[in-house]
DRENNU-934722 format. One record per residue (C-alpha): residue number from 0; residue in three letters; x, y, z. Coordinates in steps of 0.02 Angstrom, whole numbers, always signed. Last residue first. Example, Ala and Ser with C-alpha at 12.3 -4.5 7.8 and 13.67 -1.06 7.14 Angstrom:
BEGIN
<r n="1" res="SER" X="+684" Y="-53" Z="+357"/>
<r n="0" res="ALA" X="+615" Y="-225" Z="+390"/>
This chain:
BEGIN
<r n="195" res="TYR" X="+783" Y="+596" Z="-1401"/>
<r n="194" res="LYS" X="+810" Y="+663" Z="-1578"/>
<r n="193" res="VAL" X="+687" Y="+808" Z="-1574"/>
<r n="192" res="SER" X="+579" Y="+786" Z="-1729"/>
<r n="191" res="CYS" X="+628" Y="+895" Z="-1876"/>
<r n="190" res="GLY" X="+529" Y="+1053" Z="-1908"/>
<r n="189" res="TYR" X="+361" Y="+1122" Z="-1856"/>
<r n="188" res="SER" X="+285" Y="+1189" Z="-1696"/>
<r n="187" res="LYS" X="+97" Y="+1200" Z="-1680"/>
<r n="186" res="THR" X="+46" Y="+1363" Z="-1598"/>
<r n="185" res="ASN" X="-2" Y="+1408" Z="-1420"/>
<r n="184" res="ALA" X="+4" Y="+1589" Z="-1360"/>
<r n="183" res="ASN" X="-65" Y="+1665" Z="-1520"/>
<r n="182" res="PRO" X="-133" Y="+1833" Z="-1460"/>
<r n="181" res="VAL" X="-6" Y="+1859" Z="-1318"/>
<r n="180" res="PRO" X="-93" Y="+1967" Z="-1189"/>
<r n="179" res="LYS" X="-45" Y="+2152" Z="-1182"/>
<r n="178" res="GLY" X="+77" Y="+2235" Z="-1063"/>
<r n="177" res="LEU" X="+166" Y="+2325" Z="-1205"/>
<r n="176" res="PHE" X="+320" Y="+2215" Z="-1185"/>
<r n="175" res="SER" X="+202" Y="+2065" Z="-1192"/>
<r n="174" res="GLN" X="+135" Y="+2120" Z="-1361"/>
<r n="173" res="ASP" X="+309" Y="+2142" Z="-1435"/>
<r n="172" res="LEU" X="+370" Y="+1979" Z="-1358"/>
<r n="171" res="ALA" X="+226" Y="+1873" Z="-1424"/>
<r n="170" res="GLU" X="+228" Y="+1954" Z="-1596"/>
<r n="169" res="ARG" X="+416" Y="+1931" Z="-1615"/>
<r n="168" res="VAL" X="+402" Y="+1748" Z="-1569"/>
<r n="167" res="TYR" X="+250" Y="+1719" Z="-1680"/>
<r n="166" res="ASN" X="+335" Y="+1783" Z="-1837"/>
<r n="165" res="HIS" X="+204" Y="+1796" Z="-1975"/>
<r n="164" res="ALA" X="+303" Y="+1748" Z="-2129"/>
<r n="163" res="GLU" X="+340" Y="+1862" Z="-2276"/>
<r n="162" res="GLN" X="+515" Y="+1902" Z="-2215"/>
<r n="161" res="PHE" X="+548" Y="+1715" Z="-2199"/>
<r n="160" res="PRO" X="+554" Y="+1704" Z="-2389"/>
<r n="159" res="GLN" X="+465" Y="+1549" Z="-2454"/>
<r n="158" res="GLY" X="+566" Y="+1421" Z="-2549"/>
<r n="157" res="VAL" X="+646" Y="+1305" Z="-2425"/>
<r n="156" res="PRO" X="+637" Y="+1233" Z="-2248"/>
<r n="155" res="THR" X="+446" Y="+1246" Z="-2241"/>
<r n="154" res="PRO" X="+322" Y="+1270" Z="-2101"/>
<r n="153" res="ARG" X="+285" Y="+1455" Z="-2133"/>
<r n="152" res="ASP" X="+179" Y="+1519" Z="-1987"/>
<r n="151" res="ASP" X="+323" Y="+1576" Z="-1876"/>
<r n="150" res="ILE" X="+444" Y="+1522" Z="-1739"/>
<r n="149" res="ALA" X="+329" Y="+1379" Z="-1696"/>
<r n="148" res="GLY" X="+258" Y="+1332" Z="-1527"/>
<r n="147" res="GLN" X="+254" Y="+1394" Z="-1349"/>
<r n="146" res="TYR" X="+213" Y="+1565" Z="-1277"/>
<r n="145" res="ILE" X="+180" Y="+1647" Z="-1109"/>
<r n="144" res="LEU" X="+269" Y="+1530" Z="-990"/>
<r n="143" res="THR" X="+268" Y="+1619" Z="-822"/>
<r n="142" res="GLY" X="+429" Y="+1657" Z="-730"/>
<r n="141" res="GLU" X="+379" Y="+1831" Z="-673"/>
<r n="140" res="PRO" X="+502" Y="+1905" Z="-800"/>
<r n="139" res="ASN" X="+408" Y="+1819" Z="-943"/>
<r n="138" res="ILE" X="+450" Y="+1649" Z="-1017"/>
<r n="137" res="ILE" X="+446" Y="+1617" Z="-1204"/>
<r n="136" res="PHE" X="+456" Y="+1444" Z="-1285"/>
<r n="135" res="MET" X="+509" Y="+1401" Z="-1463"/>
<r n="134" res="ASN" X="+524" Y="+1234" Z="-1553"/>
<r n="133" res="PRO" X="+651" Y="+1230" Z="-1695"/>
<r n="132" res="THR" X="+682" Y="+1088" Z="-1702"/>
<r n="131" res="THR" X="+530" Y="+986" Z="-1655"/>
<r n="130" res="GLN" X="+437" Y="+907" Z="-1512"/>
<r n="129" res="ALA" X="+484" Y="+1003" Z="-1355"/>
<r n="128" res="GLY" X="+362" Y="+946" Z="-1219"/>
<r n="127" res="TYR" X="+441" Y="+1061" Z="-1091"/>
<r n="126" res="LEU" X="+485" Y="+921" Z="-971"/>
<r n="125" res="ARG" X="+526" Y="+809" Z="-1119"/>
<r n="124" res="GLY" X="+656" Y="+932" Z="-1182"/>
<r n="123" res="VAL" X="+722" Y="+954" Z="-1006"/>
<r n="122" res="GLN" X="+750" Y="+768" Z="-981"/>
<r n="121" res="GLY" X="+817" Y="+736" Z="-1155"/>
<r n="120" res="SER" X="+967" Y="+644" Z="-1081"/>
<r n="119" res="PRO" X="+1082" Y="+740" Z="-1201"/>
<r n="118" res="ASP" X="+1018" Y="+910" Z="-1139"/>
<r n="117" res="LEU" X="+1158" Y="+1030" Z="-1186"/>
<r n="116" res="LEU" X="+1135" Y="+1219" Z="-1173"/>
<r n="115" res="LEU" X="+1192" Y="+1355" Z="-1293"/>
<r n="114" res="GLU" X="+1196" Y="+1524" Z="-1206"/>
<r n="113" res="SER" X="+1149" Y="+1706" Z="-1238"/>
<r n="112" res="ALA" X="+1104" Y="+1659" Z="-1417"/>
<r n="111" res="HIS" X="+1183" Y="+1773" Z="-1548"/>
<r n="110" res="SER" X="+1227" Y="+1627" Z="-1661"/>
<r n="109" res="GLY" X="+1353" Y="+1658" Z="-1799"/>
<r n="108" res="MET" X="+1335" Y="+1479" Z="-1861"/>
<r n="107" res="ALA" X="+1522" Y="+1448" Z="-1844"/>
<r n="106" res="LYS" X="+1524" Y="+1521" Z="-1669"/>
<r n="105" res="LYS" X="+1382" Y="+1410" Z="-1607"/>
<r n="104" res="LYS" X="+1461" Y="+1262" Z="-1697"/>
<r n="103" res="ALA" X="+1627" Y="+1286" Z="-1606"/>
<r n="102" res="GLU" X="+1535" Y="+1303" Z="-1440"/>
<r n="101" res="ALA" X="+1435" Y="+1145" Z="-1475"/>
<r n="100" res="ASP" X="+1591" Y="+1049" Z="-1525"/>
<r n="99" res="VAL" X="+1674" Y="+1088" Z="-1359"/>
<r n="98" res="ALA" X="+1516" Y="+1051" Z="-1259"/>
<r n="97" res="THR" X="+1490" Y="+887" Z="-1349"/>
<r n="96" res="LEU" X="+1364" Y="+885" Z="-1490"/>
<r n="95" res="TYR" X="+1214" Y="+777" Z="-1538"/>
<r n="94" res="GLY" X="+1125" Y="+843" Z="-1693"/>
<r n="93" res="GLN" X="+1076" Y="+674" Z="-1766"/>
<r n="92" res="LYS" X="+1083" Y="+535" Z="-1636"/>
<r n="91" res="GLY" X="+1235" Y="+443" Z="-1567"/>
<r n="90" res="PRO" X="+1223" Y="+531" Z="-1400"/>
<r n="89" res="ALA" X="+1046" Y="+599" Z="-1376"/>
<r n="88" res="SER" X="+989" Y="+759" Z="-1462"/>
<r n="87" res="SER" X="+914" Y="+881" Z="-1336"/>
<r n="86" res="ILE" X="+1008" Y="+1036" Z="-1396"/>
<r n="85" res="ILE" X="+947" Y="+1195" Z="-1313"/>
<r n="84" res="SER" X="+967" Y="+1376" Z="-1370"/>
<r n="83" res="LEU" X="+942" Y="+1497" Z="-1225"/>
<r n="82" res="TRP" X="+903" Y="+1677" Z="-1270"/>
<r n="81" res="ILE" X="+897" Y="+1802" Z="-1127"/>
<r n="80" res="VAL" X="+799" Y="+1959" Z="-1172"/>
<r n="79" res="GLY" X="+883" Y="+2125" Z="-1130"/>
<r n="78" res="LYS" X="+826" Y="+2224" Z="-1282"/>
<r n="77" res="GLY" X="+986" Y="+2185" Z="-1379"/>
<r n="76" res="THR" X="+953" Y="+2002" Z="-1337"/>
<r n="75" res="PHE" X="+792" Y="+2033" Z="-1434"/>
<r n="74" res="GLU" X="+860" Y="+2099" Z="-1598"/>
<r n="73" res="LYS" X="+1018" Y="+1992" Z="-1596"/>
<r n="72" res="GLN" X="+921" Y="+1831" Z="-1573"/>
<r n="71" res="LEU" X="+796" Y="+1879" Z="-1708"/>
<r n="70" res="ASN" X="+938" Y="+1921" Z="-1826"/>
<r n="69" res="GLN" X="+1025" Y="+1757" Z="-1785"/>
<r n="68" res="MET" X="+867" Y="+1657" Z="-1817"/>
<r n="67" res="ASN" X="+828" Y="+1740" Z="-1984"/>
<r n="66" res="GLN" X="+1009" Y="+1735" Z="-2044"/>
<r n="65" res="SER" X="+948" Y="+1645" Z="-2202"/>
<r n="64" res="GLY" X="+1065" Y="+1499" Z="-2165"/>
<r n="63" res="TYR" X="+1011" Y="+1501" Z="-1983"/>
<r n="62" res="HIS" X="+824" Y="+1486" Z="-2018"/>
<r n="61" res="TYR" X="+853" Y="+1364" Z="-2162"/>
<r n="60" res="ARG" X="+982" Y="+1262" Z="-2066"/>
<r n="59" res="VAL" X="+856" Y="+1243" Z="-1924"/>
<r n="58" res="PHE" X="+725" Y="+1179" Z="-2046"/>
<r n="57" res="PRO" X="+853" Y="+1064" Z="-2131"/>
<r n="56" res="CYS" X="+901" Y="+986" Z="-1962"/>
<r n="55" res="GLU" X="+1089" Y="+965" Z="-1941"/>
<r n="54" res="PHE" X="+1104" Y="+1114" Z="-1822"/>
<r n="53" res="ASN" X="+979" Y="+1036" Z="-1702"/>
<r n="52" res="THR" X="+887" Y="+1166" Z="-1599"/>
<r n="51" res="TRP" X="+760" Y="+1192" Z="-1462"/>
<r n="50" res="GLU" X="+745" Y="+1380" Z="-1433"/>
<r n="49" res="LEU" X="+703" Y="+1437" Z="-1257"/>
<r n="48" res="ILE" X="+671" Y="+1624" Z="-1246"/>
<r n="47" res="VAL" X="+689" Y="+1710" Z="-1078"/>
<r n="46" res="TYR" X="+617" Y="+1877" Z="-1022"/>
<r n="45" res="LYS" X="+704" Y="+1936" Z="-866"/>
<r n="44" res="GLY" X="+663" Y="+1938" Z="-680"/>
<r n="43" res="ARG" X="+723" Y="+1760" Z="-653"/>
<r n="42" res="TYR" X="+877" Y="+1729" Z="-760"/>
<r n="41" res="ASP" X="+977" Y="+1615" Z="-646"/>
<r n="40" res="SER" X="+813" Y="+1522" Z="-617"/>
<r n="39" res="LEU" X="+833" Y="+1442" Z="-788"/>
<r n="38" res="ALA" X="+990" Y="+1359" Z="-720"/>
<r n="37" res="THR" X="+1159" Y="+1356" Z="-807"/>
<r n="36" res="GLN" X="+1300" Y="+1237" Z="-764"/>
<r n="35" res="LYS" X="+1471" Y="+1264" Z="-843"/>
<r n="34" res="GLY" X="+1557" Y="+1165" Z="-982"/>
<r n="33" res="HIS" X="+1576" Y="+1316" Z="-1096"/>
<r n="32" res="SER" X="+1440" Y="+1248" Z="-1213"/>
<r n="31" res="ASN" X="+1318" Y="+1251" Z="-1068"/>
<r n="30" res="GLU" X="+1279" Y="+1113" Z="-944"/>
<r n="29" res="LEU" X="+1097" Y="+1106" Z="-892"/>
<r n="28" res="GLN" X="+989" Y="+1156" Z="-743"/>
<r n="27" res="PHE" X="+800" Y="+1162" Z="-742"/>
<r n="26" res="ASP" X="+656" Y="+1265" Z="-675"/>
<r n="25" res="PRO" X="+479" Y="+1228" Z="-730"/>
<r n="24" res="ALA" X="+391" Y="+1376" Z="-814"/>
<r n="23" res="VAL" X="+256" Y="+1446" Z="-701"/>
<r n="22" res="LYS" X="+86" Y="+1425" Z="-783"/>
<r n="21" res="GLY" X="-4" Y="+1523" Z="-919"/>
<r n="20" res="VAL" X="+65" Y="+1414" Z="-1058"/>
<r n="19" res="ASP" X="+102" Y="+1240" Z="-993"/>
<r n="18" res="ALA" X="+271" Y="+1163" Z="-951"/>
<r n="17" res="HIS" X="+260" Y="+1005" Z="-850"/>
<r n="16" res="LEU" X="+304" Y="+966" Z="-670"/>
<r n="15" res="TRP" X="+127" Y="+939" Z="-608"/>
<r n="14" res="VAL" X="+105" Y="+782" Z="-711"/>
<r n="13" res="LEU" X="+270" Y="+712" Z="-649"/>
<r n="12" res="SER" X="+225" Y="+760" Z="-470"/>
<r n="11" res="ILE" X="+57" Y="+672" Z="-482"/>
<r n="10" res="ALA" X="+138" Y="+514" Z="-552"/>
<r n="9" res="LEU" X="+269" Y="+514" Z="-414"/>
<r n="8" res="CYS" X="+135" Y="+537" Z="-279"/>
<r n="7" res="VAL" X="+34" Y="+393" Z="-354"/>
<r n="6" res="LEU" X="+189" Y="+283" Z="-358"/>
<r n="5" res="CYS" X="+224" Y="+325" Z="-176"/>
<r n="4" res="SER" X="+45" Y="+280" Z="-131"/>
<r n="3" res="LEU" X="+68" Y="+112" Z="-216"/>
<r n="2" res="PHE" X="+228" Y="+76" Z="-120"/>
<r n="1" res="LYS" X="+141" Y="+117" Z="+45"/>
<r n="0" res="MET" X="+0" Y="+0" Z="+0"/>
């Protein structure tokens, strides 16, 4: 009976510890590309963007190859937003990088992310329900998740100029900066599956 009650408690805690828009974003701690530990709570009081990435994914390559992702990173980190790129690829899977290789790749891609974090166990990716690369999440200074989903409304790695897309990340931040609710707080992310 005691064992069963422990299982029930564990199940309840796992359900409770999940990222949902409108609720407090679960804290986590991951190694960054410099080999140091970074916690989400380190940035409490600031806007934080979580970008799930895999530099081998064609959708990610499209957004980085066109400079769309880097320009968005530069625009909002310039406004004090913390941008955390997260790699949840498991060892041996597409997109997996060691800390040394991740830092080299970050520089080679011209990323303006505040930090590149490594989640090889996939624990944080699963906690947030990250399904694709890219998959975007925005947390406000109070620690509440205010957006999750796609970077924009153009789910294609080729052909259509990103300038013509409706950028959900920019919209969410711009509206939140003005104290307004995010109009499209939950969208369907697109891209390659996260390689857990």
